[in-house]
C-alpha positions in Angstrom: -76.5 68.2 121.9 -75.6 67.0 125.3 -72.8 66.9 127.8 -72.0 63.2 128.3 -69.9 61.7 131.1 -66.3 61.1 130.2 -65.0 57.6 130.9 -62.0 57.5 133.2 -59.1 55.1 133.6 -59.3 52.2 134.6 -62.6 51.7 132.7 -61.9 48.8 130.3 -63.8 50.5 127.5 -60.9 52.9 127.1 -58.9 49.8 125.8 -61.5 49.2 123.0 -60.3 49.5 119.4 -62.8 51.8 117.7 -64.6 50.8 114.5 -64.5 52.8 111.3 -67.4 55.0 110.5 -69.0 53.5 107.3 -71.0 56.6 106.4 -71.3 60.1 107.8 -74.9 60.5 108.9 -77.1 62.8 111.0 -76.5 60.4 113.9 -72.7 60.9 113.3 -73.1 64.6 113.4 -75.3 64.4 116.6 -72.5 62.4 118.3 -69.9 65.0 117.2 -72.1 67.8 118.7 -72.2 65.8 122.0 -68.4 65.3 121.8 -67.8 69.0 121.5 -70.2 69.8 124.3 -68.6 67.2 126.5 -65.0 68.3 125.7 -65.8 72.0 126.2 -67.6 71.3 129.5 -64.5 69.4 130.7 -62.2 72.2 129.5 -60.3 69.9 127.2 -58.7 70.4 123.8 -59.4 67.0 122.3 -61.8 64.1 122.7 -62.2 60.7 121.1 -65.6 59.1 120.8 -64.6 56.1 122.9 -64.1 58.6 125.8 -67.9 59.0 126.0 -68.5 55.4 125.4 -68.9 55.3 121.6 -66.3 53.0 119.9 -66.3 54.9 116.6 -63.2 56.3 114.8 -64.2 59.9 115.5 -62.3 62.6 117.3 -62.7 66.3 117.9 -60.0 68.9 118.6 -60.1 72.6 119.4 -56.8 74.0 120.6 -58.4 77.3 121.5 -55.0 79.0 121.2 -56.3 82.4 120.0 -58.1 84.8 122.3 -60.6 87.6 121.7 -60.3 91.2 123.1 -61.8 90.0 126.4 -59.2 87.3 126.7 -61.7 84.5 126.0 -60.5 81.6 123.9 -61.6 81.7 120.3 -63.1 78.3 119.3 -61.8 76.7 116.2 -63.4 73.2 116.3 -62.1 70.5 114.0 -63.6 67.1 113.3 -61.6 64.0 112.3 -63.6 60.9 111.1 -61.7 57.8 110.3 -58.3 59.6 110.6 -55.2 58.0 109.3 -51.6 59.1 109.9 -49.8 58.7 106.5 -46.3 59.6 107.7 -44.5 61.0 110.6 -41.2 62.9 111.0 -38.1 61.4 112.4 -37.8 64.6 114.5 -39.4 64.2 117.9 -40.9 66.6 120.3 -42.0 66.4 123.9 -45.2 67.9 125.3 -46.6 67.7 128.8 -49.8 65.8 128.0 -53.0 65.4 130.0 -56.2 63.5 129.3 -59.8 64.0 130.2 -59.9 60.2 131.0 -56.9 60.6 133.4 -58.1 63.8 135.2 -55.7 66.3 136.5 -52.6 64.2 135.8 -49.9 65.3 133.4 -46.6 63.8 132.1 -44.1 64.5 129.3 -44.7 62.4 126.3 -42.4 62.2 123.3 -44.0 61.8 119.8 -43.1 62.7 116.2 -42.9 66.4 115.8 -44.9 66.4 112.6 -47.3 64.1 110.9 -49.3 64.0 107.7 -52.9 62.8 108.2 -56.0 62.1 106.1 -59.6 62.1 107.4 -63.2 62.9 106.7 -65.0 66.0 108.1 -68.6 66.1 109.5 -70.0 66.5 106.0 -68.0 63.5 104.6 -65.4 65.7 102.8 -61.9 64.3 102.5 -58.9 66.2 103.9 -55.2 65.7 104.0 -52.8 68.0 105.9 -49.3 68.1 107.4 -49.4 69.1 111.0 -46.9 70.2 113.6 -46.7 71.6 117.1 -49.6 71.1 119.5 -52.0 70.1 116.7 -49.8 67.2 115.6 -49.3 66.1 119.3 -53.1 66.3 120.0 -54.0 64.4 116.9 -51.6 61.6 117.7 -52.8 61.5 121.3 -56.5 61.3 120.3 -55.7 58.7 117.6 -54.1 56.6 120.2 -57.5 56.4 121.9 -59.0 54.9 118.7 -56.5 52.0 119.2 -57.2 51.6 122.9 -54.0 53.4 123.9 -53.8 56.0 126.7 -51.0 58.5 127.0 -49.8 56.8 130.2 -48.9 53.8 128.1 -46.1 55.9 126.6 -44.5 56.4 130.0 -42.0 54.2 131.8 -43.5 51.7 134.2 -42.2 53.7 137.1 -43.6 57.1 135.9 -46.9 55.4 135.0 -47.3 53.8 138.4 -46.5 57.1 140.1 -49.0 58.9 138.0 -51.7 56.3 138.7 -51.0 56.4 142.4 -51.4 60.2 142.4 -54.7 59.8 140.6 -55.9 57.2 143.1 -54.9 59.5 146.0 -56.7 62.5 144.4 -59.8 60.4 143.9 -59.7 59.2 147.5 -59.3 62.7 148.8 -62.3 63.9 146.7 -64.6 61.1 147.9 
């Protein structure tokens, strides 16, 4: 278990189409542990394996929406190996999305409000579930990474250019 550096835009590896996982092994589970460690360290709610340089069809999500008595988020980690979206709703929703690979930049993205997905868990068990709300949005966002798509690709050219200029300015100020 280790915190790995998260690849940031414009690194070309983020445009890689990730390969299916042929078998869930101990090495797969070790990668998943690193993914959770990296995601939590970066204070994110989702991470695709390619974001830490591993072009495999694995993603992790923990919305951490619930809180304990002390106000700390309750972790509810979920693993998705070889996820597939089986169907999406015609109804759309808009969420203000961010991405650990596009640090501190956010934009409204419209996606299907609901989706039905199928995937394997960390033990190789099969799952199928209908999702809505933030979970559906997060799953679709992370699955985009498996195809080399970043959330800024869903924006108009003008909005994307403005966001990327803000990111460049923030990086320059931090240097």
